[in-house]
Each structure stands twice: as structure tokens, then as C-alpha cells.
N, C-alpha and C positions, 0 to 999 in steps of 0.2 A: 240742785241746779251747783251750790259748789262742788258738789264728787264728778259734777260731769266736766265742768273745767278741768279738776287737779289732777282727771284723767288722761286731755290733753297734753297737759305738762309733764309729765312720768311717758309716752310713749318718744316724745319728744329730748327730751335729755338720754333714754331709753340709746334714737338713733345715733348720737352726739358719742355718748360712748361708742359703739360699734366701730362709730367712722375713726374715733380719737385707739381704739382696738387695731384698727387696719395699719392706720400707723406708722402706729407704736412696730407693726407685724413687718412689716415692711420696708423700717430701715433699719430693722434686724436682719433683715431677706439681704439687706446691699451691703450690712455690714457681711454675715459673711462670704458672699462674692467675693469682697472685696480681700478676704481671706484666704477665702481659694484663690484665686491670682497669681497673692505676693508669695503665697507657700510657694506655687509653681516657679515662681520666678526665683527664689533662693533653693530649691530643688534642685535648678536650672543651674544656678550658680557652684551649688555642691557639688554635681558632678561635675562642671569643667574644676574645682579643685583638688578634684580627686587622680580625675584623666591628667593633670599639672606633675600634679606628683607623682605619680608613676611612671611616666614619661619623661622625667629630669631621675629620677632613680634607677629607670631603665637604662638610662644612659650613662651616667656612675657606674653601672652594671658592666655594660657594653667598657666603657674601661677601666674597668677592673681583671677581663677579660684581655686584657690587651694593653699591660702596664706599661712596653716600651712606645707606645702608641701615644699615653697618658701623658705620662712623665719619663721621660728617656732617662740614661742615666747621663749625670751629670750635671751640663746648662743645657742639654738640647732643650729645641723649642716641640711643645707639644703637637702634635697631631689634630688633637680635637677640641682647638682653639676656633671658635664658630663666631664671628662679626654680628650675623644676621642678614645678613643679605648676599652672603651667596648662594646660588637660589642651583642646588640636586636635581639631578634628571630619575629617570625610573629606573635603566639602566645602570647607575652608578650604584643602586639600592640591590638590583639583582648580579652587582660581578660577584663571581667566581671568580679571580684568577687575584685576589687580595694577598699580594706573598711578601709585603714589606707590614711592617706596623702601619704604618702614613697607609698605606692603601686601604690595610684592615677599617680603621679611623673614618674615611671616608665612606665606606659604605654603610659605615657604622651613624655615621651625619645625615646619608641620605633617605638611610631607610626612615629617623630619628625623625629627620625635616618631614616627610612624607607625614609623618604618624599624626603632628604636630596640624598641620594642616589641613587631614583628615578629621580629627579627635576636635580641635576648642576654634572656638571665634575668637578670632585674629583682636586686637586688642585696639581703641577706638582713640589712643592719642594719637595727635601726630608724630608722624615718623613711629611707630611705637615697633618698636621689632616684636615678632612671637616667641625666640630665644636668641640667647648669647650665651656664650661661652668660654668666659676670661681665662686671667691667673694671677691671682693673689701673691706681687711681688715680694710679701712678709708674712705670708704665713706659707707659700711655697703648696697653695691650695689652687686645684682648679674650682670655679664657680660658676656653676649649672642654672640659670637664669631662665624661669618660661612665663610666659606674660598671656595675660587673654583679656576677651572684653566681659569687665564686670555685668552685675545687675544693673538692667536699662532703668529709664525713669525716675530713677531714685534719689533726687537733689541731697541727700547728704551719704548717696555708696560714690566710692572711689569708681572713672569709667572705667577704667579698666585693672585690673587686680596681676600679682607676681608672687612668682615664687621663688625663692634661690637655695639650691643646695650646696655644700663647699663637699670635693671630691679629694680627703687627701689618702692615698696608697699608704 
């Protein structure tokens, strides 16, 4: 009679073991799903960073091709200075009548701004500018800064990211 009672208990323990195994497996699968989600977010972030670096360097190469527009001889003002608020049109980018270094710089900035808007998510900070080009008076360089929206939903990550490149001819 004791053997019959023991048999019932073994079946119950087996069922509990299966339920615990299903619970552990489910938690593991949720962890894998979270890893997949975070991986996708960080891949997006990496793509944005790569695009921002490429765009900043592309403007620097445009400046290198137009040295009189970038850092004019003497103490002239660079035609590539950009405050981040100027809006260019598609016709500015498509211009083929760029006869002066300033006209070439305007076309370069217009095409660059269009590429920024097309490629990067805008920064989420209030008043955040997608890009600026400023002059560092101490070094005499132009500083290209590109900003974009960072990884969303992360309390430890900065909501906006930026990349700066100093251009010295």
C-alpha cells in the first residue's frame, strides 16, 4: 500500500519539475527577445553614427576642394560657416552657375543639408540643431558638428548624439 502512495507523489513532483522548466525556459526566451530588441536599437545607433561621420567628412572634402571658400586668404570670413538654422532649397543644391567660391560653398552646404535631413533622425533635445559649422578663433579651424537622435528609451543614454570634426587646410 505504501508503494501506491509513493507512486502518486512521484507523478506530482514530475509535474512541478516540468512547470519549473517551462518557467525557466520562458524567462530565457524573454531575455533573448530583449537582447534582439536592444541589438536592433544599437545597430540603428551605429548606422546613424557612421552616417554622421561620413557626412561631416564629406563636407570637409568639399571644403578641401574649395579652399578659397573655406578659409579665404587673409582674414576673410569662411563661406562655409553654418548656424544650423539656414534652410536651403533643392534649387540651391542643383545650381550649376556657381562661379565664385561663396557660390560653390552655398551649393555644397545645400546638398549637405539635404543629405543630413534624408539620412539622420533629428536630435531630440529642445532647440537641437542637426549641424553647425563654426570657426575656432584660437586654432583658425572650422569645426563641423553633426547631431542626431540617440537610442530611444534608454535612461542611461543621452537622447541626442553628436560628432565634431575640425577642418584645417
